[in-house]
C-alpha positions as CSV (number, residue, x, y, z in Angstrom):
1,M,17.6,-120.3,43.5
2,A,16.0,-121.4,40.0
3,L,16.2,-118.8,37.7
4,R,13.0,-117.3,36.3
5,V,12.7,-117.7,32.7
6,T,10.2,-115.0,31.1
7,S,8.8,-114.9,27.8
8,N,10.4,-112.0,26.7
9,M,13.5,-113.6,27.5
10,M,12.3,-116.5,25.1
11,S,11.4,-114.1,22.5
12,N,15.5,-112.4,22.6
13,Q,17.1,-115.7,22.4
14,V,14.9,-116.8,19.4
15,L,15.4,-113.4,17.4
16,R,19.7,-113.7,18.6
17,N,19.4,-117.0,17.1
18,L,17.1,-116.3,13.9
19,N,19.6,-113.6,12.9
20,R,23.1,-115.8,13.7
21,N,21.6,-118.1,11.3
22,L,20.3,-115.6,8.6
23,N,23.9,-113.8,8.8
24,K,25.5,-117.6,8.0
25,M,23.3,-118.0,5.5
26,S,23.6,-114.6,4.0
27,E,27.2,-115.1,3.7
28,Q,27.3,-118.6,1.9
29,Q,25.0,-117.5,-0.6
30,N,26.8,-114.5,-1.0
31,Q,30.0,-116.6,-1.7
32,L,27.8,-118.5,-4.2
33,S,27.0,-115.7,-5.8
34,T,30.6,-114.4,-6.3
35,G,32.5,-117.3,-6.7
36,R,34.5,-116.2,-3.9
37,K,35.2,-117.0,-0.3
38,I,36.9,-113.6,0.4
39,N,34.6,-110.7,-0.4
40,K,35.7,-108.1,2.4
41,P,39.0,-108.3,4.3
42,S,36.9,-108.9,7.6
43,D,36.1,-112.5,6.1
44,D,39.6,-113.7,6.6
45,P,42.2,-111.2,7.4
46,V,45.3,-113.5,6.9
47,G,44.1,-114.6,3.9
48,V,43.8,-111.3,2.2
49,T,47.6,-110.5,3.2
50,Y,48.2,-113.7,1.3
51,A,45.8,-113.0,-1.6
52,L,47.5,-109.4,-2.1
53,R,50.4,-110.8,-2.3
54,Y,49.7,-113.6,-4.7
55,R,48.5,-110.8,-6.6
56,S,51.3,-108.6,-6.7
57,E,53.7,-111.6,-7.7
58,L,51.3,-112.5,-10.5
59,S,51.5,-109.0,-11.6
60,A,55.2,-109.1,-11.6
61,N,55.2,-112.6,-13.3
62,D,53.1,-111.2,-16.5
63,Q,55.7,-108.2,-17.0
64,Y,58.8,-110.7,-17.0
65,Q,56.9,-112.6,-19.3
66,K,56.2,-109.6,-21.2
67,N,60.0,-108.8,-21.2
68,V,61.0,-112.7,-22.3
69,D,58.5,-111.9,-25.2
70,T,60.5,-108.8,-26.3
71,A,63.6,-110.6,-25.5
72,L,63.0,-113.4,-27.7
73,S,62.0,-111.7,-30.7
74,W,65.3,-109.5,-30.6
75,L,67.1,-112.7,-30.2
76,D,65.1,-114.0,-33.4
77,M,65.6,-111.1,-35.3
78,T,69.6,-111.2,-34.4
79,D,69.8,-115.1,-35.3
80,T,68.2,-114.2,-38.9
81,S,70.5,-111.5,-39.4
82,M,73.7,-113.1,-38.6
83,S,72.5,-116.4,-40.7
84,Q,71.9,-114.0,-43.4
85,A,75.6,-112.1,-43.2
86,E,77.2,-116.0,-43.0
87,S,75.6,-116.7,-46.0
88,I,77.1,-113.5,-47.6
89,M,80.5,-114.6,-46.6
90,E,80.5,-117.6,-48.0
91,R,79.5,-116.0,-51.3
92,L,82.5,-113.6,-50.8
93,K,84.9,-116.7,-50.3
94,E,83.6,-118.2,-53.5
95,L,84.0,-114.9,-55.3
96,T,87.4,-114.5,-54.1
97,V,88.6,-117.5,-55.3
98,K,87.3,-117.3,-58.2
99,A,89.0,-114.0,-58.5
100,S,92.7,-115.1,-57.4
101,S,92.6,-116.9,-60.4
102,G,95.6,-115.5,-62.7
103,T,93.7,-116.4,-65.5
104,N,90.9,-113.7,-65.3
105,P,90.8,-111.1,-67.4
106,Q,90.0,-107.4,-66.4
107,N,86.6,-107.3,-67.3
108,A,85.8,-110.7,-65.4
109,L,87.4,-109.3,-62.4
110,D,85.3,-106.1,-62.8
111,S,82.0,-108.4,-63.1
112,I,83.4,-110.1,-59.6
113,S,84.2,-106.4,-58.1
114,A,80.9,-105.1,-58.7
115,E,79.2,-108.4,-57.1
116,I,81.4,-107.7,-54.1
117,Q,80.3,-104.5,-53.6
118,Q,76.7,-105.3,-53.7
119,L,77.8,-107.7,-50.9
120,K,79.0,-105.0,-49.3
121,V,75.7,-102.8,-49.4
122,Q,73.8,-105.8,-48.4
123,L,76.2,-106.4,-45.2
124,S,75.2,-102.8,-44.2
125,D,71.9,-103.3,-45.0
126,I,71.9,-106.6,-42.1
127,G,74.0,-104.4,-40.0
128,N,71.5,-101.8,-39.8
129,S,68.9,-104.4,-38.8
130,Q,66.0,-103.3,-36.6
131,I,63.3,-104.8,-34.5
132,N,60.2,-102.0,-33.1
133,G,62.2,-99.1,-34.7
134,K,65.6,-100.3,-32.8
135,Y,68.9,-100.8,-34.2
136,I,69.7,-104.4,-33.0
137,F,73.5,-103.8,-33.5
138,N,74.1,-100.4,-31.8
139,G,74.2,-101.1,-28.1
140,Q,72.1,-99.0,-26.3
141,T,72.1,-96.5,-28.5
142,Y,69.5,-98.1,-30.6
143,D,67.8,-95.4,-31.8
144,I,71.0,-94.2,-34.3
145,K,71.7,-96.2,-37.4
146,P,74.7,-97.5,-36.9
147,Y,76.4,-98.3,-40.4
148,N,76.7,-95.6,-43.2
149,S,77.2,-96.7,-46.9
150,I,80.5,-94.3,-47.3
151,D,83.0,-96.1,-44.6
152,P,81.4,-98.7,-42.9
153,A,84.6,-100.0,-41.9
154,S,85.3,-96.9,-39.8
155,V,82.1,-97.6,-38.0
156,V,82.3,-98.1,-34.2
157,T,79.1,-99.1,-32.6
158,D,77.9,-98.4,-29.2
159,P,79.4,-101.1,-26.7
160,G,76.5,-101.3,-24.3
161,S,74.6,-103.8,-23.0
162,V,70.6,-103.9,-23.8
163,E,69.3,-105.7,-20.7
164,Y,66.1,-106.9,-19.9
165,A,64.7,-108.0,-16.3
166,V,63.4,-111.4,-16.9
167,G,63.1,-112.9,-13.1
168,Q,63.5,-111.4,-9.9
169,G,66.4,-109.6,-9.7
170,I,67.5,-111.1,-13.2
171,L,68.9,-108.7,-15.5
172,F,69.6,-110.7,-19.0
173,Q,71.9,-108.9,-22.1
174,I,70.3,-109.7,-25.4
175,N,72.2,-107.5,-27.6
176,T,75.4,-108.4,-29.7
177,T,77.1,-104.9,-31.1
178,G,78.2,-104.8,-34.3
179,N,82.2,-104.7,-33.9
180,E,81.5,-107.9,-32.3
181,F,80.3,-109.7,-35.6
182,F,81.2,-107.5,-38.3
183,G,84.7,-106.7,-36.9
184,N,86.3,-103.5,-35.4
185,N,87.6,-100.6,-37.1
186,G,91.3,-101.3,-38.0
187,E,90.9,-104.9,-37.9
188,Q,92.7,-106.9,-40.6
189,D,89.6,-109.1,-40.8
190,N,86.9,-106.4,-40.6
191,V,84.8,-107.5,-43.2
192,F,84.5,-104.3,-44.8
193,S,87.8,-103.7,-44.7
194,I,88.4,-106.9,-46.4
195,I,85.9,-106.0,-49.4
196,D,87.5,-102.7,-49.6
197,R,91.3,-104.2,-50.2
198,L,89.4,-106.8,-52.4
199,T,88.3,-104.1,-54.6
200,T,90.9,-102.4,-54.7
201,A,93.4,-105.3,-55.7
202,M,90.9,-106.2,-58.5
203,S,91.1,-103.0,-60.0
204,G,94.7,-104.1,-62.0
205,T,95.6,-107.9,-63.0
206,S,99.2,-108.0,-62.3
207,S,100.8,-111.0,-60.2
208,S,100.5,-108.9,-57.1
209,N,97.2,-108.1,-57.6
210,F,96.1,-111.6,-57.7
211,D,98.3,-112.5,-54.7
212,D,96.9,-109.5,-52.8
213,I,93.3,-111.0,-53.5
214,A,94.4,-114.4,-52.4
215,K,95.7,-113.4,-49.0
216,E,92.4,-112.1,-48.3
217,L,91.0,-115.7,-48.2
218,S,92.5,-116.0,-44.7
219,N,90.9,-112.9,-43.5
220,I,87.8,-114.2,-44.6
221,D,87.6,-117.4,-43.0
222,S,89.0,-115.5,-39.8
223,R,86.0,-113.3,-39.7
224,T,83.5,-116.2,-40.7
225,N,85.0,-118.2,-37.4
226,K,84.6,-115.0,-35.4
227,M,81.1,-115.0,-36.5
228,L,80.0,-117.9,-36.4
229,A,80.9,-117.9,-32.3
230,V,79.3,-115.0,-31.8
231,H,76.4,-116.5,-33.2
232,A,76.5,-119.5,-31.2
233,E,76.6,-117.1,-28.2
234,T,73.4,-115.7,-29.2
235,G,71.6,-119.1,-29.4
236,A,73.0,-119.7,-26.2
237,R,71.3,-116.5,-24.9
238,T,68.5,-117.7,-26.8
239,N,67.9,-121.2,-24.9
240,R,68.3,-119.5,-21.5
241,V,65.6,-117.0,-22.5
242,E,63.4,-119.6,-23.4
243,L,64.3,-121.8,-20.4
244,M,63.1,-118.8,-18.4
245,E,60.1,-118.6,-20.2
246,S,59.1,-121.7,-19.3
247,R,59.9,-121.3,-15.8
248,L,57.6,-118.1,-15.7
249,Y,54.7,-119.9,-17.1
250,N,55.6,-122.7,-14.2
251,E,55.4,-120.0,-11.6
252,E,52.1,-118.5,-13.3
253,Y,50.4,-121.7,-12.6
254,S,51.6,-122.5,-9.3
255,L,50.7,-118.7,-8.2
256,T,47.1,-119.2,-9.9
257,E,46.6,-122.2,-7.8
258,L,47.6,-120.8,-4.5
259,Q,45.4,-117.7,-5.3
260,T,42.4,-120.0,-6.6
261,K,42.9,-121.9,-2.9
262,T,43.1,-118.7,-0.9
263,E,40.1,-116.8,-2.5
264,D,37.9,-118.8,-4.3
265,A,35.1,-120.7,-3.1
266,D,34.3,-124.6,-3.4
267,I,31.2,-124.2,-5.0
268,A,30.2,-128.1,-4.3
269,D,30.9,-128.1,-0.7
270,L,29.5,-124.4,-0.6
271,T,26.0,-125.5,-2.3
272,I,25.7,-128.1,0.7
273,K,26.2,-125.9,3.2
274,A,24.0,-123.2,2.4
275,S,21.2,-125.8,1.8
276,V,21.6,-127.1,5.4
277,S,22.2,-123.4,6.6
278,S,18.7,-122.7,4.4
279,N,17.2,-125.4,6.4
280,I,18.3,-124.6,9.5
281,Y,17.0,-121.5,9.3
282,Q,13.5,-122.4,8.1
283,A,13.5,-124.6,11.0
284,S,14.4,-121.8,13.5
285,L,11.7,-119.7,12.0
286,A,9.0,-122.5,12.6
287,A,10.3,-123.0,16.3
288,G,10.2,-119.2,16.9
289,A,6.9,-118.6,15.8
290,K,5.5,-121.3,18.3
291,I,7.3,-120.1,20.8
292,I,7.0,-116.2,20.0
293,T,3.3,-116.4,18.9
294,P,1.3,-117.2,22.3
295,T,-0.5,-114.1,24.3
296,L,-2.1,-114.0,27.4
297,I,-5.3,-115.1,25.6
298,D,-3.5,-118.5,24.4
299,F,-3.3,-119.5,27.9
300,I,-6.7,-118.3,29.3
301,R,-8.5,-120.7,26.8
């Protein structure tokens, strides 16, 4: 049995086709105007899931990069402070060698002692170095000034670790305590204790005093070597953080590329498709006009 096709059926079919072509053209033009192929979740439900994941990972990566920048600033400040302290240790040794000569009169020892006292003050200032209002040599109590000018040799700095998250599940210690670098309270080679003993020994010119001054040379060498070892560890930490910085930049590039492939439209390809869709829609309108326009009067003619 043949199917009877009415003009109403033809008109409805033409309208459905026109609407389908119009929706496709509208969607492509919307993507062109926004530059994105996903403008609402229904455009690509799976793609939206990936896009949200990439955005979350990029946000976390951005925070890790900020932490790395802060960590590097802290480590750079620590490195500078340690270099300054090591220079002072060199000068301290020079003055101690000079003072240990038994030919020095008391006025010469007084002059050397006065300079050594200034070195002590300068070392205390280095021990109180800050970055962004935080004392870098006082562990987790970085809001408290660690070294006092009265008796820095007796200071006990906080042993806590200052850590920053520099990657997924990666906590990295960036600080060095003052006692690690300048010496613990009671240690023979505590730099402030060395200076105190030198000052006492320089108050007299007897042979025993000159012997006491010379004895401090080994303590100065011991503390200098420990400072250099701690300084080297700080350098190793800096290298590690710089590697993490490079890794985070690479991850950001990869995630951004994946996000772009998921969300952004291929403008060149989309421009061609939109042009084709527009031509199809115009052709559909022309064909539909020929089908829908005829009336009973047209058939009577």
